[in-house]
DOTOR-314453 format. One record per residue (C-alpha): residue in one letter; z, y, x. Coordinates in steps of 0.25 Angstrom, whole numbers. Last residue first. Example, Ala and Ser with C-alpha at 12.3 -4.5 7.8 and 13.67 -1.06 7.14 Angstrom:
! DOTOR-314453
+----+-------+-------+-------+
! aa !    c3 !    c2 !    c1 !
+----+-------+-------+-------+
!  S !    29 !    -4 !    55 !
!  A !    31 !   -18 !    49 !
+----+-------+-------+-------+
END
This chain:
! DOTOR-314453
+----+-------+-------+-------+
! aa !    c3 !    c2 !    c1 !
+----+-------+-------+-------+
!  A !   -44 !    14 !    28 !
!  F !   -38 !     1 !    33 !
!  P !   -30 !     8 !    44 !
!  H !   -25 !    18 !    34 !
!  L !   -18 !     8 !    26 !
!  A !    -5 !     7 !    33 !
!  D !    -4 !    22 !    37 !
!  H !    -7 !    26 !    23 !
!  L !     3 !    17 !    17 !
!  R !    14 !    22 !    27 !
!  Q !    10 !    36 !    24 !
!  I !    12 !    35 !     9 !
!  A !    25 !    27 !    11 !
!  E !    30 !    38 !    20 !
!  P !    29 !    48 !     8 !
!  T !    33 !    37 !    -2 !
!  R !    46 !    32 !     3 !
!  A !    55 !    41 !    -4 !
!  G !    49 !    37 !   -17 !
!  W !    39 !    27 !   -21 !
!  W !    38 !    12 !   -19 !
!  F !    25 !     6 !   -22 !
!  L !    16 !     8 !    -9 !
!  D !    26 !    10 !     1 !
!  R !    35 !    -1 !    -5 !
!  G !    23 !   -10 !    -4 !
!  D !    22 !    -9 !    11 !
!  V !     8 !   -11 !    15 !
!  R !    -1 !   -23 !    18 !
!  V !   -15 !   -21 !    21 !
!  A !   -27 !   -29 !    16 !
!  P !   -42 !   -26 !    20 !
!  A !   -51 !   -29 !     8 !
!  I !   -56 !   -40 !    -1 !
!  N !   -54 !   -53 !     8 !
!  A !   -42 !   -46 !    14 !
!  F !   -35 !   -47 !     1 !
!  E !   -35 !   -62 !     1 !
!  E !   -30 !   -62 !    16 !
!  L !   -19 !   -52 !    12 !
!  H !   -15 !   -62 !     1 !
!  A !   -14 !   -73 !    12 !
!  D !    -5 !   -64 !    21 !
!  D !     5 !   -62 !    10 !
!  F !     7 !   -53 !    -2 !
!  E !    21 !   -49 !    -6 !
!  Y !    20 !   -44 !   -20 !
!  P !    27 !   -31 !   -24 !
!  E !    26 !   -28 !   -13 !
!  S !    21 !   -28 !     1 !
!  P !     9 !   -20 !    -3 !
!  V !    -5 !   -25 !     0 !
!  I !   -16 !   -14 !     1 !
!  I !   -30 !   -20 !     0 !
!  L !   -41 !   -11 !     6 !
!  N !   -55 !    -7 !     4 !
!  P !   -54 !   -11 !   -11 !
!  Q !   -67 !   -17 !   -17 !
!  L !   -64 !   -17 !   -32 !
!  E !   -72 !   -30 !   -33 !
!  A !   -62 !   -36 !   -22 !
!  V !   -50 !   -33 !   -31 !
!  T !   -57 !   -40 !   -43 !
!  S !   -58 !   -52 !   -34 !
!  L !   -44 !   -51 !   -30 !
!  D !   -39 !   -52 !   -45 !
!  L !   -33 !   -41 !   -53 !
!  E !   -21 !   -37 !   -60 !
!  P !   -18 !   -22 !   -62 !
!  Y !    -4 !   -16 !   -60 !
!  N !    -4 !    -2 !   -65 !
!  S !   -14 !    -7 !   -75 !
!  E !   -26 !     1 !   -80 !
!  S !   -34 !    -2 !   -67 !
!  E !   -42 !     9 !   -61 !
!  S !   -33 !    10 !   -49 !
!  C !   -35 !    -4 !   -45 !
!  I !   -43 !    -1 !   -33 !
!  N !   -32 !     8 !   -28 !
!  T !   -38 !    20 !   -21 !
!  I !   -32 !    23 !    -7 !
!  G !   -31 !    37 !    -2 !
!  I !   -17 !    39 !     3 !
!  A !   -12 !    45 !   -10 !
!  E !   -20 !    35 !   -19 !
!  L !   -12 !    24 !   -12 !
!  L !     1 !    31 !   -18 !
!  R !    -5 !    32 !   -32 !
!  S !    -8 !    17 !   -32 !
!  G !     6 !    13 !   -27 !
!  F !    12 !    22 !   -37 !
!  T !     5 !    16 !   -49 !
!  D !    -5 !    22 !   -59 !
!  A !   -17 !    17 !   -52 !
!  G !   -15 !     2 !   -53 !
!  I !    -8 !    -7 !   -44 !
!  S !   -12 !   -21 !   -40 !
!  M !   -10 !   -35 !   -45 !
!  W !   -16 !   -49 !   -42 !
!  P !   -10 !   -59 !   -52 !
!  R !    -5 !   -68 !   -45 !
!  R !    -3 !   -57 !   -34 !
!  W !     4 !   -44 !   -34 !
!  I !     3 !   -30 !   -29 !
!  P !   -11 !   -29 !   -23 !
!  V !   -16 !   -15 !   -19 !
!  F !   -31 !   -15 !   -19 !
!  A !   -36 !    -3 !   -11 !
!  R !   -48 !     7 !   -10 !
!  Q !   -47 !    16 !     2 !
!  N !   -49 !    31 !     5 !
!  L !   -37 !    32 !    15 !
!  P !   -33 !    46 !    12 !
!  L !   -28 !    54 !    23 !
!  V !   -13 !    55 !    21 !
!  Q !    -5 !    67 !    16 !
!  P !    10 !    63 !    15 !
!  V !    16 !    65 !     1 !
!  E !    27 !    75 !     2 !
!  D !    40 !    71 !    -6 !
!  V !    45 !    81 !   -16 !
!  P !    59 !    85 !   -12 !
!  H !    71 !    77 !   -16 !
!  E !    85 !    82 !   -19 !
!  H !    93 !    71 !   -25 !
!  G !   102 !    71 !   -37 !
!  V !    99 !    57 !   -42 !
!  A !    90 !    61 !   -54 !
!  K !    84 !    73 !   -47 !
!  A !    79 !    64 !   -36 !
!  L !    73 !    54 !   -46 !
!  R !    66 !    65 !   -53 !
!  Q !    61 !    71 !   -40 !
!  L !    56 !    57 !   -36 !
!  D !    50 !    56 !   -50 !
!  V !    41 !    68 !   -48 !
!  N !    37 !    65 !   -34 !
!  L !    34 !    50 !   -37 !
!  S !    26 !    55 !   -50 !
!  E !    16 !    63 !   -40 !
!  L !    15 !    51 !   -30 !
!  S !    11 !    42 !   -41 !
!  V !    17 !    31 !   -51 !
!  V !    31 !    34 !   -51 !
!  D !    38 !    33 !   -65 !
!  L !    53 !    36 !   -64 !
!  A !    64 !    33 !   -74 !
!  L !    77 !    39 !   -72 !
!  V !    88 !    32 !   -80 !
!  N !   102 !    37 !   -84 !
!  L !   109 !    25 !   -90 !
!  D !   112 !    25 !  -105 !
!  A !   111 !    10 !  -107 !
!  D !    99 !    13 !  -116 !
!  T !    93 !    20 !  -104 !
!  F !    95 !     9 !   -95 !
!  A !    89 !    -1 !  -105 !
!  T !    77 !     8 !  -107 !
!  Y !    74 !     8 !   -92 !
!  D !    75 !    -7 !   -92 !
!  E !    65 !    -8 !  -104 !
!  L !    56 !     1 !   -97 !
!  R !    54 !    -8 !   -85 !
!  N !    55 !    -3 !   -70 !
!  E !    46 !    -1 !   -59 !
!  Q !    34 !     8 !   -64 !
!  A !    43 !    15 !   -74 !
!  D !    53 !    18 !   -63 !
!  V !    68 !    17 !   -64 !
!  V !    81 !    24 !   -59 !
!  V !    94 !    22 !   -65 !
!  L !   104 !    33 !   -64 !
!  D !   119 !    36 !   -65 !
!  P !   121 !    21 !   -64 !
!  A !   131 !    14 !   -73 !
!  L !   131 !     1 !   -65 !
!  A !   132 !    -7 !   -78 !
!  V !   119 !    -2 !   -83 !
!  I !   112 !    -7 !   -70 !
!  A !   119 !   -21 !   -72 !
!  E !   114 !   -21 !   -87 !
!  V !   100 !   -18 !   -83 !
!  Q !    98 !   -28 !   -72 !
!  P !    84 !   -23 !   -68 !
!  N !    72 !   -32 !   -71 !
!  K !    59 !   -25 !   -68 !
!  T !    64 !   -17 !   -56 !
!  G !    73 !   -28 !   -52 !
!  G !    88 !   -32 !   -53 !
!  V !   100 !   -23 !   -51 !
!  H !   102 !   -23 !   -36 !
!  H !   114 !   -17 !   -29 !
!  L !   110 !   -10 !   -16 !
!  D !   110 !   -16 !    -2 !
!  P !    98 !   -25 !    -5 !
!  R !    90 !   -12 !    -6 !
!  E !    75 !   -17 !    -7 !
!  C !    73 !   -10 !   -21 !
!  Y !    68 !   -23 !   -27 !
!  K !    81 !   -28 !   -31 !
!  T !    83 !   -16 !   -39 !
!  C !    93 !    -5 !   -37 !
!  A !   108 !    -2 !   -38 !
!  I !   118 !     9 !   -34 !
!  P !   106 !    17 !   -29 !
!  T !   108 !    24 !   -15 !
!  I !   104 !    38 !   -14 !
!  G !   101 !    44 !     0 !
!  W !    87 !    49 !    -4 !
!  A !    81 !    37 !     3 !
!  S !    90 !    28 !    -5 !
!  L !    85 !    35 !   -18 !
!  T !    71 !    33 !   -14 !
!  E !    72 !    18 !   -10 !
!  T !    79 !    15 !   -23 !
!  V !    69 !    23 !   -31 !
!  S !    57 !    16 !   -25 !
!  P !    64 !     2 !   -28 !
!  V !    66 !     7 !   -43 !
!  L !    77 !     2 !   -51 !
!  S !    87 !    12 !   -45 !
!  V !   101 !    13 !   -50 !
!  V !   108 !    26 !   -47 !
!  N !   122 !    30 !   -45 !
!  M !   123 !    44 !   -42 !
+----+-------+-------+-------+
END
């Protein structure tokens, strides 16, 4: 089956299942594969020209207008929407069925809850974080960490560091992506709470990596609990 993956998590998961997409985005960290733009600006005409059997998109990663363009071109499109561990299991089964792969439900490792309140910066100028209805926030919940921005109505709230300080996090979790924070930023964070770097893929990429990612995140954050 010829699959175009416009979701880094899907590209990684398909590869773990032994299925190599014929094309993916430049953010999928697969320089060996044909790239067809980014998650927010895919090369629609180039993808249509490939005549894939399946295009995989995700509501959190990709744009509705591109999904519509693919369906208008009579391409078979699988739209996922992963925002929690529960929706992950549902959508992994949908993905597996679409590509003809037998995939058992992944067992989520049981870890001792860390019982911490954390701020998770994902951008600067403006400072941005993640809201409750995001996979990253739900993943942190699974290891006992409360996201201080979980009350926000936005999935990606903007706030300044003075507001962060007022919310009194015990911990600042600094992911390696989508923004590359440097040591000077960590010094800023350290004025509020202990700051620890984590692999952003473990926090935001879902799929084949998730069971081990949960354990890695727990192990990385446990010393600060």
